[in-house]
BAMAR-190629 format. One record per residue (C-alpha): residue number from 0; x, y, z. Coordinates in steps of 0.1 Angstrom, whole numbers, plus 2048, in hexadecimal, padded with zeros to 3 digits. Example, Ala and Ser with C-alpha at 12.3 -4.5 7.8 and 13.67 -1.06 7.14 Angstrom:
<recs>
<rec 0 <87B 7D3 84E>>
<rec 1 <889 7F5 847>>
</recs>
This chain:
<recs>
<rec 0 <B47 54D 618>>
<rec 1 <B5D 551 638>>
<rec 2 <B44 53F 650>>
<rec 3 <B56 550 66F>>
<rec 4 <B58 571 666>>
<rec 5 <B37 573 64F>>
<rec 6 <B4E 581 632>>
<rec 7 <B41 576 60F>>
<rec 8 <B59 570 5F1>>
<rec 9 <B4E 57A 5D0>>
<rec 10 <B49 557 5C3>>
<rec 11 <B3B 535 5CF>>
<rec 12 <B50 517 5C8>>
<rec 13 <B42 4F8 5BA>>
<rec 14 <B2F 4E4 5D4>>
<rec 15 <B37 4C0 5DA>>
<rec 16 <B1E 4A4 5DB>>
<rec 17 <B25 4A0 5FF>>
<rec 18 <B1E 4C3 609>>
<rec 19 <AFD 4C2 5F5>>
<rec 20 <AF4 4A3 609>>
<rec 21 <AFA 4B1 628>>
<rec 22 <AE6 4D2 623>>
<rec 23 <B05 4EA 621>>
<rec 24 <B00 4ED 5FC>>
<rec 25 <ADD 4FE 601>>
<rec 26 <AED 518 617>>
<rec 27 <B07 521 5FE>>
<rec 28 <AED 524 5E2>>
<rec 29 <AD8 53A 5F9>>
<rec 30 <AF7 551 601>>
<rec 31 <B02 554 5DF>>
<rec 32 <ADF 55E 5D2>>
<rec 33 <ADD 57A 5EF>>
<rec 34 <AFE 588 5EA>>
<rec 35 <AFC 588 5C5>>
<rec 36 <B18 571 5BF>>
<rec 37 <B1E 55B 5A1>>
<rec 38 <B0E 537 5A5>>
<rec 39 <B25 518 5A2>>
<rec 40 <B16 50C 582>>
<rec 41 <B16 530 571>>
<rec 42 <B2E 537 555>>
<rec 43 <B3A 51C 53B>>
<rec 44 <B26 501 54B>>
<rec 45 <B06 514 54A>>
<rec 46 <AE8 505 538>>
<rec 47 <AC4 50B 531>>
<rec 48 <AAC 4F5 547>>
<rec 49 <A91 4E7 52D>>
<rec 50 <A73 4D6 53B>>
<rec 51 <A52 4C6 532>>
<rec 52 <A30 4BD 542>>
<rec 53 <A0F 4AD 53B>>
<rec 54 <9F3 4C7 549>>
<rec 55 <9ED 4B4 56B>>
<rec 56 <9F3 4C1 58E>>
<rec 57 <A10 4A7 58E>>
<rec 58 <A25 4C1 579>>
<rec 59 <A1F 4DE 595>>
<rec 60 <A43 4E1 5A2>>
<rec 61 <A55 4E5 582>>
<rec 62 <A39 4FE 575>>
<rec 63 <A3B 512 598>>
<rec 64 <A61 512 598>>
<rec 65 <A62 523 576>>
<rec 66 <A47 538 579>>
<rec 67 <A4D 548 59C>>
<rec 68 <A73 54D 591>>
<rec 69 <A7F 533 5A9>>
<rec 70 <A97 525 591>>
<rec 71 <AA5 547 588>>
<rec 72 <AA9 54F 5AB>>
<rec 73 <ABF 533 5B0>>
<rec 74 <AD3 53C 590>>
<rec 75 <AC3 523 578>>
<rec 76 <ABB 52E 554>>
<rec 77 <A9A 51D 54B>>
<rec 78 <A81 51D 530>>
<rec 79 <A5C 51D 532>>
<rec 80 <A4F 4F9 538>>
<rec 81 <A41 4E8 519>>
<rec 82 <A1F 4DA 518>>
<rec 83 <A1F 4B7 50C>>
<rec 84 <9FC 4A6 50B>>
<rec 85 <A06 480 50D>>
<rec 86 <A1C 46C 521>>
<rec 87 <A30 458 503>>
<rec 88 <A37 47C 4F3>>
<rec 89 <A44 487 518>>
<rec 90 <A5B 46B 51C>>
<rec 91 <A6B 46E 4FB>>
<rec 92 <A72 492 500>>
<rec 93 <A81 487 522>>
<rec 94 <A96 46A 514>>
<rec 95 <AA5 47B 4F8>>
<rec 96 <AAC 499 50D>>
<rec 97 <A97 4B1 4F9>>
<rec 98 <A8C 4BB 520>>
<rec 99 <AA3 4B9 53C>>
<rec 100 <A89 4B7 556>>
<rec 101 <A65 4A9 559>>
<rec 102 <A4D 498 570>>
<rec 103 <A49 46F 56A>>
<rec 104 <A31 459 57B>>
<rec 105 <A46 443 595>>
<rec 106 <A3D 422 585>>
<rec 107 <A46 431 563>>
<rec 108 <A67 439 573>>
<rec 109 <A6D 419 580>>
<rec 110 <A63 40A 55E>>
<rec 111 <A7A 422 54C>>
<rec 112 <A97 419 563>>
<rec 113 <A92 3F2 565>>
<rec 114 <A82 3EA 543>>
<rec 115 <A91 404 52E>>
<rec 116 <AB2 409 53E>>
<rec 117 <AAE 42F 53F>>
<rec 118 <AC6 43F 559>>
<rec 119 <AA9 455 568>>
<rec 120 <AAA 464 58C>>
<rec 121 <A90 471 5A0>>
<rec 122 <A96 490 5B8>>
<rec 123 <A75 494 5C5>>
<rec 124 <A4E 48A 5C7>>
<rec 125 <A3E 4A5 5B3>>
<rec 126 <A1E 4A2 5CA>>
<rec 127 <A08 48A 5DD>>
<rec 128 <9E6 47A 5D7>>
<rec 129 <9D7 48B 5B9>>
<rec 130 <9C9 46D 5A7>>
<rec 131 <9A4 46F 5A1>>
<rec 132 <98E 44E 599>>
<rec 133 <970 459 586>>
<rec 134 <94E 449 57B>>
<rec 135 <93B 456 55E>>
<rec 136 <916 464 567>>
<rec 137 <906 444 55A>>
<rec 138 <91B 42E 574>>
<rec 139 <90F 42E 599>>
<rec 140 <92C 41B 5AA>>
<rec 141 <94D 409 5A4>>
<rec 142 <93A 3E7 5A5>>
<rec 143 <927 3F4 587>>
<rec 144 <947 3F5 573>>
<rec 145 <944 3CF 56B>>
<rec 146 <944 3C8 544>>
<rec 147 <94E 3EE 53B>>
<rec 148 <96F 3FF 533>>
<rec 149 <983 418 544>>
<rec 150 <99F 42E 53D>>
<rec 151 <9C0 434 54D>>
<rec 152 <9DD 44A 543>>
<rec 153 <9F6 430 53D>>
<rec 154 <9FD 40D 549>>
<rec 155 <A1B 417 561>>
<rec 156 <A06 431 576>>
<rec 157 <9FD 42F 59B>>
<rec 158 <9DA 438 58E>>
<rec 159 <9D8 416 57C>>
<rec 160 <9E2 402 59A>>
<rec 161 <9CF 412 5B4>>
<rec 162 <9AE 412 59E>>
<rec 163 <9B2 3EB 598>>
<rec 164 <9B8 3E7 5BC>>
<rec 165 <996 3FB 5C0>>
<rec 166 <984 3E6 5A5>>
<rec 167 <992 3C5 5B7>>
<rec 168 <983 3D1 5D9>>
<rec 169 <962 3D5 5C5>>
<rec 170 <964 3AF 5BA>>
<rec 171 <96E 3BA 595>>
<rec 172 <98C 3AD 582>>
<rec 173 <99F 3C5 571>>
<rec 174 <9A9 3B9 54A>>
<rec 175 <9BE 3C7 52D>>
<rec 176 <9B6 3BD 506>>
<rec 177 <992 3B6 506>>
<rec 178 <979 3C8 4F4>>
<rec 179 <95A 3D1 507>>
<rec 180 <944 3B6 4F6>>
<rec 181 <95D 39C 502>>
<rec 182 <95C 3A5 526>>
<rec 183 <94E 391 541>>
<rec 184 <936 3A0 55B>>
<rec 185 <953 3A1 573>>
<rec 186 <96E 3AF 55F>>
<rec 187 <976 3D3 557>>
<rec 188 <98A 3DD 53A>>
<rec 189 <9A8 3F6 53C>>
<rec 190 <9B6 40B 521>>
<rec 191 <9CD 427 51D>>
<rec 192 <9BC 449 516>>
<rec 193 <9D0 46D 517>>
<rec 194 <9C5 47F 536>>
<rec 195 <9B6 49B 51F>>
<rec 196 <9A0 482 50E>>
<rec 197 <98E 474 52E>>
<rec 198 <976 48C 535>>
<rec 199 <966 489 512>>
<rec 200 <969 462 514>>
<rec 201 <954 465 535>>
<rec 202 <93C 47F 525>>
<rec 203 <937 46C 505>>
<rec 204 <933 449 517>>
<rec 205 <952 43A 507>>
<rec 206 <960 436 52A>>
<rec 207 <94C 429 549>>
<rec 208 <966 436 55E>>
<rec 209 <98B 440 55F>>
<rec 210 <9AA 448 576>>
<rec 211 <9BB 46B 570>>
<rec 212 <9D1 485 580>>
<rec 213 <9C0 4A3 58C>>
<rec 214 <9B5 4BD 57F>>
<rec 215 <9A5 4A6 566>>
<rec 216 <990 495 580>>
<rec 217 <983 4B8 58B>>
<rec 218 <97C 4BD 565>>
<rec 219 <969 49E 561>>
<rec 220 <952 4A9 57E>>
<rec 221 <94C 4CA 56F>>
<rec 222 <94B 4C4 54B>>
<rec 223 <93D 49E 54A>>
<rec 224 <928 49C 569>>
<rec 225 <93F 47F 574>>
<rec 226 <943 474 597>>
<rec 227 <965 473 5AD>>
<rec 228 <95E 452 5BC>>
<rec 229 <981 44E 5CB>>
<rec 230 <99D 464 5D5>>
<rec 231 <9C0 450 5D3>>
<rec 232 <9CB 45E 5F3>>
<rec 233 <9AC 44D 603>>
<rec 234 <9BD 42B 5F5>>
<rec 235 <9E3 434 5FD>>
<rec 236 <9E4 456 610>>
<rec 237 <9FF 46D 606>>
<rec 238 <A0C 458 5EA>>
<rec 239 <A23 464 5D0>>
<rec 240 <A1B 465 5AA>>
<rec 241 <A31 476 595>>
<rec 242 <A56 47D 59C>>
<rec 243 <A6C 49B 592>>
<rec 244 <A86 489 57D>>
<rec 245 <AA7 48E 56B>>
<rec 246 <ABF 47A 558>>
<rec 247 <ADD 46D 56B>>
<rec 248 <AF4 47E 550>>
<rec 249 <AE1 49C 556>>
<rec 250 <AEA 49D 579>>
<rec 251 <B0D 492 575>>
<rec 252 <B17 4AF 55E>>
<rec 253 <B11 4C6 579>>
<rec 254 <B05 4B9 59A>>
<rec 255 <B02 4DE 5A8>>
<rec 256 <AEC 4EA 58C>>
<rec 257 <AD7 4CA 592>>
<rec 258 <AD6 4D2 5BA>>
<rec 259 <ACA 4F6 5B1>>
<rec 260 <AAD 4E6 599>>
<rec 261 <AA4 4CF 5B6>>
<rec 262 <AA3 4EA 5D0>>
<rec 263 <A8F 4FF 5B7>>
<rec 264 <A73 4E2 5B7>>
<rec 265 <A71 4DF 5DC>>
<rec 266 <A6C 502 5E1>>
<rec 267 <A52 503 5C8>>
<rec 268 <A40 4E5 5D7>>
<rec 269 <A3E 4F6 5F9>>
<rec 270 <A2F 517 5E9>>
<rec 271 <A16 502 5D4>>
<rec 272 <A0B 4F0 5F8>>
<rec 273 <A06 514 608>>
<rec 274 <9F7 528 5EA>>
<rec 275 <9DC 512 5DA>>
<rec 276 <9C6 52E 5CD>>
<rec 277 <9E4 541 5BC>>
<rec 278 <9F0 51F 5AC>>
<rec 279 <9CB 518 59E>>
<rec 280 <9CF 53A 58E>>
<rec 281 <9F1 534 580>>
<rec 282 <9E8 513 571>>
<rec 283 <9C3 51A 564>>
<rec 284 <9BE 524 540>>
<rec 285 <9B3 547 545>>
<rec 286 <9CE 54D 55D>>
<rec 287 <9F2 540 557>>
<rec 288 <9E4 528 53E>>
<rec 289 <9FB 50B 545>>
<rec 290 <9DA 4F6 545>>
<rec 291 <9BE 4F3 52E>>
<rec 292 <9A3 4F4 54A>>
<rec 293 <992 512 55B>>
<rec 294 <9A1 51E 57B>>
<rec 295 <981 514 58C>>
<rec 296 <98B 4F1 580>>
<rec 297 <9AC 4F1 58C>>
<rec 298 <9A0 501 5AF>>
<rec 299 <988 4E6 5B4>>
<rec 300 <9A4 4CD 5B0>>
<rec 301 <9BB 4DF 5C7>>
<rec 302 <9A1 4E9 5E2>>
<rec 303 <97F 4D4 5E3>>
<rec 304 <982 4B7 5F7>>
<rec 305 <965 4B8 60E>>
<rec 306 <958 498 622>>
<rec 307 <932 4A5 617>>
<rec 308 <939 4A2 5F5>>
<rec 309 <952 485 5F4>>
<rec 310 <950 475 616>>
<rec 311 <93F 455 620>>
<rec 312 <91C 465 61D>>
<rec 313 <928 475 5FC>>
<rec 314 <937 467 5DF>>
<rec 315 <94E 44F 5F4>>
<rec 316 <96D 45C 5E4>>
<rec 317 <97B 45E 609>>
<rec 318 <971 442 61F>>
<rec 319 <990 449 638>>
<rec 320 <986 46D 646>>
<rec 321 <99C 467 660>>
<rec 322 <9BB 465 64A>>
<rec 323 <9B5 489 641>>
<rec 324 <9B6 482 61D>>
<rec 325 <9BF 4A0 606>>
<rec 326 <9B7 49D 5E0>>
<rec 327 <9D9 4AC 5D9>>
<rec 328 <9F4 4B5 5EE>>
<rec 329 <A1B 4BB 5EB>>
<rec 330 <A37 4AC 5FF>>
<rec 331 <A55 4A5 5E7>>
<rec 332 <A6C 490 5FD>>
<rec 333 <A6F 46E 5EB>>
<rec 334 <A67 453 609>>
<rec 335 <A77 433 600>>
<rec 336 <A5B 422 60D>>
<rec 337 <A44 42C 5F2>>
<rec 338 <A57 41A 5DB>>
<rec 339 <A50 3F8 5EC>>
<rec 340 <A2B 400 5EB>>
<rec 341 <A2E 408 5C4>>
<rec 342 <A43 3EA 5BA>>
<rec 343 <A2A 3D3 5CE>>
<rec 344 <A0E 3E4 5BD>>
<rec 345 <A20 3E0 59A>>
<rec 346 <A23 3BD 59D>>
<rec 347 <9FD 3B7 5A0>>
<rec 348 <9F2 3D0 586>>
<rec 349 <9E4 3C5 565>>
<rec 350 <9F4 3D5 547>>
<rec 351 <9F9 3D0 522>>
<rec 352 <A13 3B5 51A>>
<rec 353 <A28 3CF 509>>
<rec 354 <A2F 3E1 52B>>
<rec 355 <A34 3BF 541>>
<rec 356 <A4D 3C3 55B>>
<rec 357 <A6E 3B2 558>>
<rec 358 <A74 395 56E>>
<rec 359 <A93 3A4 581>>
<rec 360 <A7E 3C2 58D>>
<rec 361 <A65 3AB 59E>>
<rec 362 <A84 39F 5B3>>
<rec 363 <A8C 3C2 5C1>>
<rec 364 <A80 3D2 5DE>>
<rec 365 <A73 3F6 5E2>>
<rec 366 <A93 402 5F3>>
<rec 367 <AA8 3F4 5D8>>
<rec 368 <A95 404 5BF>>
<rec 369 <A94 428 5D1>>
<rec 370 <ABA 424 5D9>>
<rec 371 <ABF 420 5B2>>
<rec 372 <AA8 43B 5A5>>
<rec 373 <AA6 456 5C0>>
<rec 374 <AC3 46F 5C1>>
<rec 375 <AC1 473 5E8>>
<rec 376 <ADE 48C 5EB>>
<rec 377 <AC9 4A4 5D3>>
<rec 378 <AA8 49B 5EA>>
<rec 379 <AB7 4A2 609>>
<rec 380 <AC6 4C2 602>>
<rec 381 <AA4 4CE 5F1>>
<rec 382 <A91 4C6 60F>>
<rec 383 <AA9 4D4 627>>
<rec 384 <AAA 4F3 613>>
<rec 385 <A82 4F9 61B>>
<rec 386 <A88 4F4 63F>>
<rec 387 <A82 4CB 642>>
<rec 388 <A66 4B5 640>>
<rec 389 <A54 4CE 659>>
<rec 390 <A4F 4E8 63E>>
<rec 391 <A35 4CF 62E>>
<rec 392 <A29 4BC 64B>>
<rec 393 <A28 4D5 666>>
<rec 394 <A36 4BB 67F>>
<rec 395 <A55 4BF 693>>
<rec 396 <A70 4A3 68F>>
<rec 397 <A60 492 672>>
<rec 398 <A77 478 664>>
<rec 399 <A80 472 640>>
<rec 400 <A6F 44F 642>>
<rec 401 <A49 446 647>>
<rec 402 <A32 426 647>>
<rec 403 <A1B 424 629>>
<rec 404 <9F6 41B 62C>>
<rec 405 <9E2 40B 610>>
<rec 406 <9BF 400 614>>
<rec 407 <9A0 402 5FC>>
<rec 408 <97E 40A 60E>>
<rec 409 <95D 40D 5FA>>
<rec 410 <93F 41D 600>>
<rec 411 <923 406 608>>
<rec 412 <904 40B 5F0>>
</recs>
């Protein structure tokens, strides 16, 4: 395009990584779409985007980007995301390149990179908050979990770390590898349970509590009469959970294609933030059918966060009303500071021996980890395409850095 005269050529040249980082790539992509020009990744390099997801709200941007044709608008051919019901299967599909894009929990991404030497790159936070800490109907408080068993979705999940910190605040000790009959009165046994099985575990009594991504928390409230006793955002406000990830060689094969995929995810996250009712319709089983839960359950997870129900005079899920905690929110920019908080949490987490942290990881700072894992060229162009941080925060002049808060406060019984 001739920027002086406004004339447009019939093709768009391949964009450099520097142009993408500076944001000019986004403008060129937009002009290509509006003028009907071909995209820089069309033709012989064209490939179909495959993706997979666990049916949790962590997966929202990749589903929305497909369902609302955002990938298509940016010239990316994409298959419908594939439902995968367990984390090990999702990880295998991703690392074997059966799927090129997925969402993976931030501690899992770190473990993949440093313990398994997988060249994984994060391009966005899929959402913020979203983790629910649930108690079965027979359990009154976190303090009552002593001597009982709770579920977590996988060892390296923010869920597991935050829940363990909540239990420590309640005077309890998280343990792994003990049967319930061998537990001391102040010990709580953790075991890995697939998210779809947690509601039944709470209902049957095989689990006294669990930590799980929404909308499985809302499902447990509705279907198992469980109590949402803590929202993760009330411990670590606006924390990341899952990342949108691609392998390094997927990006290297066609950086402009990877940029278009990333921009689509940022646009999808912004739509999700501003269209929660429609999002619930898209995801619920009698609507778009991406999730096995009814629309009313998904809607509860996206919209119900009132202080009467969950505040200090309610379940205690929200004990910091001044933080304006949201049950689920969307801000895709990958703040480096969140990696500091995450690696500090991972160092104190209790996990199975098979998932132990490698010693070299314990010596790294969060910034070093973020610089290695996050593709900030792609992320920067993604956030600039949607108008910068203001699009998500509503605040002028918001920088691309932040200070992290982390504090456990429990309801007095």
